[in-house]
matplotlib code that plots the C-alpha trace (Angstrom):
import matplotlib.pyplot as plt

x = [36.1, 37.3, 33.9, 32.1, 34.0, 32.9, 29.3, 29.2, 30.7, 28.3, 25.3, 26.6, 25.1, 26.2, 28.8, 27.5, 27.9, 30.9, 30.4, 30.6, 27.8, 25.3, 24.2, 23.6, 20.1, 17.5, 14.5, 11.1, 9.2, 6.3, 2.8, 0.5, -1.6, -5.4, -5.9, -3.7, -3.4, -2.3, 1.2, 1.5, 4.6, 6.9, 5.1, 7.3, 7.7, 7.0, 3.8, 2.8, 3.6, 1.4, -1.5, -1.0, -1.1, -4.2, -6.0, -5.3, -5.9, -2.3, 0.0, 2.7, 5.4, 3.8, 4.0, 7.5, 8.8, 7.1, 8.7, 12.1, 14.8, 17.7, 19.8, 19.8, 22.5, 25.1, 24.0, 25.5, 23.3, 21.9, 21.0, 19.6, 17.1, 16.1, 15.6, 13.3, 11.4, 10.9, 9.6, 7.2, 6.0, 5.3, 3.4, 1.4, 0.7, 1.9, 4.3, 7.8, 8.1, 5.4, 7.0, 10.4, 8.7, 8.1, 10.3, 13.1, 15.0, 18.5, 17.8, 20.6, 18.8, 15.8, 17.9, 20.0, 17.0, 13.6, 11.7, 13.6, 12.9, 9.2, 9.3, 10.4, 7.1, 3.8, 0.5, 0.0, -2.8, -5.9, -7.9, -5.2, -5.4, -9.2, -9.4, -7.6, -10.1, -7.6, -9.2, -6.4, -3.4, -0.5, 2.9, 5.2, 8.6, 7.7, 10.3, 10.5, 9.6, 6.3, 3.9, 0.8, -1.1, -1.7, -4.3, -6.6, -5.4, -4.7, -1.9, 0.5, 3.4, 5.4, 2.7, 0.1, 0.6, -3.1, -5.8, -7.6, -4.5, -4.5, -6.3, -8.1, -6.0, -8.5, -9.3, -5.5, -4.4, -1.1, 0.0, -0.7, 1.3, 4.2, 4.2, 4.3, 7.3, 9.0, 8.5, 9.8, 12.9, 13.8, 14.2, 16.8, 18.7, 20.1, 17.5, 19.8, 19.9, 16.1, 15.6, 18.0, 16.3, 12.8, 13.9, 15.3, 12.2, 10.0, 12.0, 11.8, 8.0, 7.7, 9.6, 7.5, 4.3, 5.6, 6.2, 2.6, 2.7, -0.5, -3.5, -6.7, -8.7, -6.2, -7.2, -10.8, -10.1, -8.6, -11.4, -10.8, -11.4, -14.3, -14.1, -13.5, -15.5, -14.0, -11.9, -13.6, -12.2, -11.9, -11.7, -8.2, -8.9, -8.1, -4.5, -3.8, -3.2, -0.8, 1.4, 1.4, 2.3, 5.3, 6.4, 5.8, 2.4, 1.4, -0.5]
y = [-58.4, -54.9, -54.1, -55.4, -52.9, -50.0, -51.2, -51.3, -47.9, -46.5, -47.7, -46.8, -43.8, -40.3, -38.6, -35.9, -32.3, -30.4, -28.5, -25.1, -26.1, -27.6, -24.1, -22.8, -24.3, -21.9, -23.2, -23.1, -19.9, -20.1, -20.5, -17.6, -17.2, -17.5, -13.8, -10.8, -7.3, -4.2, -2.9, 0.9, 2.7, 3.3, 0.8, -1.0, -4.4, -6.2, -4.2, -5.4, -9.0, -8.6, -7.3, -10.3, -12.7, -11.0, -11.3, -15.1, -15.5, -16.6, -15.7, -13.3, -15.8, -18.5, -16.4, -15.1, -18.6, -19.8, -17.0, -17.5, -19.3, -20.5, -21.0, -17.2, -16.7, -17.5, -14.6, -11.1, -8.6, -6.9, -10.2, -11.5, -8.6, -9.1, -12.8, -11.8, -9.5, -12.2, -14.7, -12.2, -11.1, -14.8, -15.4, -12.3, -12.6, -9.0, -7.5, -7.5, -3.7, -3.0, -5.1, -3.4, -0.1, -1.1, 0.2, -2.4, -1.3, -2.2, -4.9, -3.4, -0.1, -1.6, -3.7, -0.7, 1.5, -0.1, 2.9, 5.3, 3.2, 3.3, 7.0, 7.1, 5.4, 7.2, 6.4, 7.0, 9.4, 7.6, 8.8, 7.5, 4.1, 4.1, 4.5, 1.1, -0.5, -0.2, 1.1, 0.3, 2.7, 1.8, 2.3, 4.0, 5.6, 8.9, 11.7, 14.3, 17.1, 15.3, 16.6, 17.1, 14.9, 17.4, 15.3, 15.0, 18.1, 16.1, 16.8, 13.7, 15.2, 13.7, 14.5, 12.6, 9.2, 8.1, 8.6, 11.0, 13.2, 13.6, 16.9, 18.5, 21.5, 22.7, 25.8, 26.6, 27.1, 28.6, 25.0, 23.6, 26.4, 25.7, 22.0, 23.0, 25.2, 22.3, 20.0, 22.7, 23.1, 19.5, 20.2, 22.9, 21.8, 18.5, 16.7, 16.7, 20.5, 20.7, 18.2, 20.1, 23.4, 22.0, 20.3, 23.5, 25.5, 22.9, 23.1, 26.8, 26.7, 24.1, 26.3, 29.3, 27.3, 26.1, 29.7, 30.6, 31.8, 30.3, 32.0, 30.6, 30.9, 28.6, 25.8, 26.2, 26.0, 22.6, 19.9, 16.3, 13.7, 11.4, 7.9, 5.1, 1.8, -1.2, -3.8, -6.9, -10.4, -13.5, -17.3, -18.8, -22.2, -21.1, -20.4, -23.6, -25.7, -22.9, -23.5, -27.2, -26.9, -24.9, -27.4, -25.1, -26.2, -29.3, -32.0]
z = [-23.7, -24.7, -26.4, -23.3, -21.2, -23.5, -23.3, -19.5, -19.2, -21.8, -19.8, -16.3, -14.4, -15.5, -13.3, -11.0, -12.2, -11.0, -7.7, -9.4, -11.8, -9.3, -8.0, -11.5, -11.7, -10.5, -8.5, -10.0, -9.2, -6.9, -8.3, -8.3, -5.2, -5.5, -4.8, -5.5, -4.3, -6.2, -5.2, -4.5, -5.7, -2.7, -0.5, 2.0, 0.5, 3.8, 4.1, 0.6, 1.6, 4.7, 2.5, 0.2, 3.1, 4.5, 1.1, 1.0, 4.8, 5.5, 8.3, 7.3, 8.5, 6.3, 3.2, 3.8, 4.4, 1.2, -0.7, 0.8, -1.3, 0.8, -2.3, -3.0, -0.3, -3.0, -5.1, -4.9, -3.1, -6.2, -7.9, -4.7, -4.4, -8.1, -7.3, -4.3, -6.5, -9.2, -6.7, -5.1, -8.6, -9.5, -6.3, -6.5, -10.2, -10.7, -13.3, -12.1, -12.8, -10.3, -7.6, -8.3, -7.6, -4.0, -1.3, -0.8, 2.2, 3.4, 6.1, 8.2, 8.4, 10.1, 12.4, 13.5, 14.4, 14.1, 15.6, 13.4, 10.3, 11.0, 11.2, 7.6, 6.5, 6.2, 4.5, 0.9, -0.1, 1.0, -2.1, -4.5, -2.8, -2.5, -6.3, -6.5, -4.0, -1.0, 2.2, 4.7, 5.2, 3.0, 4.6, 2.0, 1.8, 0.4, -0.4, 2.4, 0.0, -1.1, 1.5, -0.6, -3.0, -5.8, -7.5, -4.4, -2.5, 0.7, 3.2, 3.3, 5.1, 8.0, 10.5, 8.6, 10.2, 9.8, 7.2, 9.6, 9.7, 5.9, 6.0, 3.0, 1.9, -0.6, 1.6, 1.7, -1.9, -0.7, 0.4, -3.0, -4.6, -2.3, -3.3, -6.9, -6.2, -4.4, -7.4, -9.8, -7.7, -8.2, -11.9, -11.3, -8.1, -6.7, -4.7, -1.6, -1.6, -2.0, 0.9, 3.2, 2.5, 3.1, 6.3, 7.6, 6.7, 8.3, 11.5, 11.6, 11.1, 13.9, 16.3, 15.4, 16.0, 19.4, 20.2, 19.5, 15.9, 14.7, 13.1, 14.7, 11.5, 9.7, 12.1, 11.3, 7.5, 7.9, 8.0, 8.9, 6.1, 5.9, 7.3, 4.9, 4.9, 6.6, 4.7, 3.4, 4.2, 2.2, 3.2, 3.9, 2.4, -1.2, -0.3, 1.5, -1.8, -2.8, 0.3, -0.2, -3.9, -2.9, -0.3, 2.6, 4.0, 5.8, 4.0]

ax = plt.figure().add_subplot(projection="3d")
ax.plot(x, y, z, "-o")
ax.set_aspect("equal")
plt.show()
């Protein structure tokens, strides 16, 4: 009788794990999407997800819901962001280091001032992105002192909100020299001091231009950039199995 009791207890169902251990199991990462897109350093992460959705002919909301992991709410903020980056890297089929170099903003910053937040973003150098096969503008969070692409000699300052506004500064070598000096100052002074000084100088120049201090010949030396070819599209059907495999799509 006693041995029978031991046998029945040995074959009974195992007890459930304690509550504090049930959340330790991490969900499986999403499978890679059929198509990937190359991330650009400093690109706003939602802009990257939008590009990834377009490449696979998915709606942005579809992809963000598929990438979302409700269980991540129990993680601390730093680990939660890393978890988001890991899931996006898995879905995009990109190295985690590249995804981590995207601009991951504080969600509260956008909610407090959406218009002001958008003003922080500007397109990356169109020639840098064209070398990677990207033709559409890429919204990036660039440092305020970075107003010139030294490789391609294009103006990428705060006023350059479109590709057409990224003017060729080849005829104005003094602007390129100024960017070199800005970069050199960052090696000798705190970046906050450099940013404050550049912002003050920019404001002074802006006021001078409003007052009529503008050399007509300088305007003629700035030529608009060439128009880039349109973006190619791909069929949506290849991404539908990906949504179903991650439990987000409809059968």
